[in-house]
Every structure is written in C-alpha cells, then in structure tokens.
MARMAR-73527 format. One record per atom (N, C-alpha, C, O): x, y, z. Coordinates in steps of 0.2 Angstrom, whole numbers, padded with zeros to 4 digits, always signed. Each point is the difference from the previous one (the first is absolute). Last residue first. Layout:
% residues N
XYZ ...
//
This chain:
% residues 73
+0176+0546+0141 +0000-0007+0004 +0007-0004-0001 +0000-0005+0002 -0005+0028-0012 -0001+0000+0007 +0001-0006+0003 +0002-0001+0006 -0002+0003-0030 +0006+0002+0003 +0000+0001+0008 +0005+0000+0003 -0024-0007-0015 +0005-0006+0000 +0006+0003+0002 +0004-0004+0003 -0021+0019-0006 -0002-0004+0006 +0005-0006+0000 +0002-0002+0005 +0000+0017-0022 +0002+0004+0005 -0001-0005+0007 +0003+0000+0005 -0010-0007-0027 +0007+0000+0001 +0003+0003+0006 +0005-0001+0003 -0029+0001-0007 +0003-0007+0001 +0008+0001+0000 +0002-0002+0006 -0012+0022-0012 -0001-0002+0007 +0002-0007+0002 +0002-0001+0005 +0000+0007-0028 +0004+0004+0004 -0001-0001+0007 +0005-0002+0004 -0018-0008-0019 +0005-0004+0000 +0005+0004+0004 +0004-0004+0003 -0025+0013-0005 -0001-0005+0004 +0007-0005-0001 +0001-0004+0005 -0004+0024-0017 +0001+0002+0007 +0000-0006+0004 +0003+0000+0005 -0004-0004-0028 +0006+0003+0002 +0000+0002+0007 +0005-0002+0003 -0025-0005-0012 +0004-0006+0000 +0006+0003+0002 +0003-0004+0004 -0019+0020-0007 -0002-0005+0007 +0005-0005-0001 +0002-0002+0006 +0000+0016-0024 +0002+0003+0006 -0001-0003+0006 +0004+0000+0005 -0012-0009-0025 +0007+0000+0000 +0002+0003+0006 +0005-0002+0004 -0027+0003-0007 +0002-0007+0002 +0007-0001+0000 +0003-0004+0005 -0013+0025-0011 +0000-0001+0007 +0002-0007+0001 +0002-0001+0006 -0001+0007-0028 +0004+0003+0003 -0001-0001+0008 +0006+0000+0003 -0021-0010-0018 +0006-0003+0000 +0006+0004+0004 +0004-0004+0003 -0026+0013-0003 +0000-0007+0004 +0007-0003-0001 +0003-0003+0005 -0006+0023-0017 +0000+0001+0006 +0000-0007+0004 +0004+0000+0005 -0008-0001-0028 +0007+0002+0002 +0001+0002+0007 +0005-0002+0003 -0026-0005-0010 +0004-0005+0000 +0007+0002+0001 +0004-0004+0003 -0020+0021-0004 -0001-0005+0006 +0004-0005+0000 +0003-0002+0005 -0002+0014-0025 +0002+0005+0006 +0000-0005+0007 +0004+0000+0004 -0015-0008-0024 +0008-0001+0000 +0002+0004+0005 +0005-0003+0004 -0027+0003-0005 +0002-0006+0001 +0007+0000+0001 +0004-0002+0005 -0014+0022-0011 -0001-0002+0006 +0003-0007+0002 +0004+0000+0005 -0004+0007-0028 +0005+0004+0004 -0001-0001+0008 +0005+0000+0003 -0021-0010-0017 +0006-0004-0001 +0006+0004+0004 +0004-0002+0004 -0025+0012-0004 +0000-0006+0003 +0006-0004+0000 +0003-0002+0006 -0006+0021-0019 +0000+0002+0007 +0001-0006+0004 +0004-0001+0005 -0008-0002-0028 +0006+0003+0002 +0002+0001+0006 +0005-0001+0003 -0027-0006-0009 +0004-0005+0000 +0008+0003+0001 +0003-0003+0004 -0019+0018-0005 -0002-0003+0006 +0005-0007+0000 +0003-0001+0005 -0003+0016-0024 +0003+0003+0006 -0001-0005+0006 +0005+0000+0004 -0015-0007-0023 +0007+0000-0002 +0004+0003+0007 +0005-0002+0002 -0029+0003-0004 +0002-0006+0002 +0007-0001-0001 +0003-0004+0004 -0011+0028+0002 -0001-0005-0006 +0002-0007+0003 +0003-0001+0005 -0012+0021+0011 +0006-0002-0003 -0002-0005-0005 -0006-0003+0001 -0010+0022+0007 +0002-0006+0002 +0005-0003-0005 +0000+0001-0006 -0011+0024+0015 +0004-0003-0006 +0003-0006+0002 +0005+0000+0004 -0027+0013+0006 +0005-0003+0001 +0004-0002-0006 -0003-0002-0005 -0019+0012+0008 +0004+0005-0002 +0008-0004+0002 +0005+0003-0002 -0026-0014+0006 +0001+0001-0007 +0005+0005-0002 +0001+0001-0006 -0005-0005+0030 +0003-0006-0004 +0000+0001-0008 +0005-0003-0003 -0017+0017+0016 +0007+0002+0002 +0004-0005-0004 +0004+0001-0004 -0028-0002+0003 +0003+0006-0004 +0007+0001+0001 +0004+0002-0005 -0014-0019+0018 +0000-0002-0007 +0002+0006-0004 +0003-0001-0005 -0006+0006+0027 +0006-0005+0000 +0001-0002-0008 +0005-0001-0003 -0024+0014+0009 +0006+0004+0000 +0006-0004-0001 +0004+0002-0003 -0025-0014+0005 +0000+0004-0007 +0007+0005+0000 +0003+0000-0005 -0007-0013+0025 +0001-0004-0005 +0001+0004-0007 +0005+0000-0003 -0012+0012+0022 +0007-0002+0001 +0001-0005-0006 +0005+0001-0003 -0027+0005+0005 +0004+0006-0003 +0008-0001+0001 +0003+0002-0005 -0018-0018+0013 -0001+0000-0007 +0004+0006-0003 +0004-0001-0005 -0005-0001+0029 +0004-0006-0003 +0000+0001-0008 +0005-0001-0003 -0018+0016+0015 +0007+0001+0001 +0004-0005-0004 +0005+0002-0003 -0028-0006+0005 +0002+0004-0005 +0007+0003+0000 +0003+0002-0005 -0010-0016+0021 -0001-0004-0006 +0002+0005-0006 +0003-0002-0004 -0004+0009+0027 +0005-0003-0001 +0000-0004-0007 +0006-0001-0002 -0018+0024+0009 -0002-0007-0001 +0007-0003-0002 +0003+0001-0005 -0001+0021+0019 -0001-0002-0007 -0002-0008+0000 +0002-0004+0005 -0003+0027+0014 +0001-0006-0002 -0001-0002-0007 -0004+0002-0003 +0010+0023+0011 -0006-0005+0000 +0003-0007-0002 +0004+0000-0004 +0008+0021+0003 -0002-0002+0007 -0004-0006+0001 +0000-0003+0005 +0015+0005-0028 -0004+0004+0004 -0001-0002+0007 +0001-0006+0001 +0017+0002-0024 -0003-0002+0007 -0004+0005+0003 +0002+0006+0001 +0005-0014-0028 +0000+0006+0005 -0003-0003+0006 -0006-0003+0000 +0021-0007-0019 -0006-0001+0002 +0000+0005+0006 +0005+0001+0004 
//
C-alpha cells in the first residue's frame, strides 16, 4: 500500500488491509491435523516431564533444608 501526503479514507484503508491480509493468509502452509496432534502431544509430554522434574527437585531441596534445620536445633 502506497502512502502519500494526503489523508485516506479510514474505511477504504480497512478494506484494503483486509484484502491484503486475506491474500497473505492464502500463502500460509497450514499444518495437517496429524501434525497438530503430534505437536500437541509433544508439548503435553514435555510439560509433564518438566513438572515431574521440578516437583522431584523441590522435594529433594525441601528434605535437605529440613535436615539442615534439624541439625541446628
């Protein structure tokens, strides 16, 4: 879209924007349903693995701190 020194109609600018956006979206290569399922499961599995890791780490740090506190009393 070419810009000039004069003001443009906001309505015509919006229509042009929608047309250009639609044209760009037609160029997008969308993932298949199988790819989306695979990627979603990967995200879920990795998220669960990270959650389990941090839960275990938190448990160990908490147990270690409790042990240190008992030593000082």
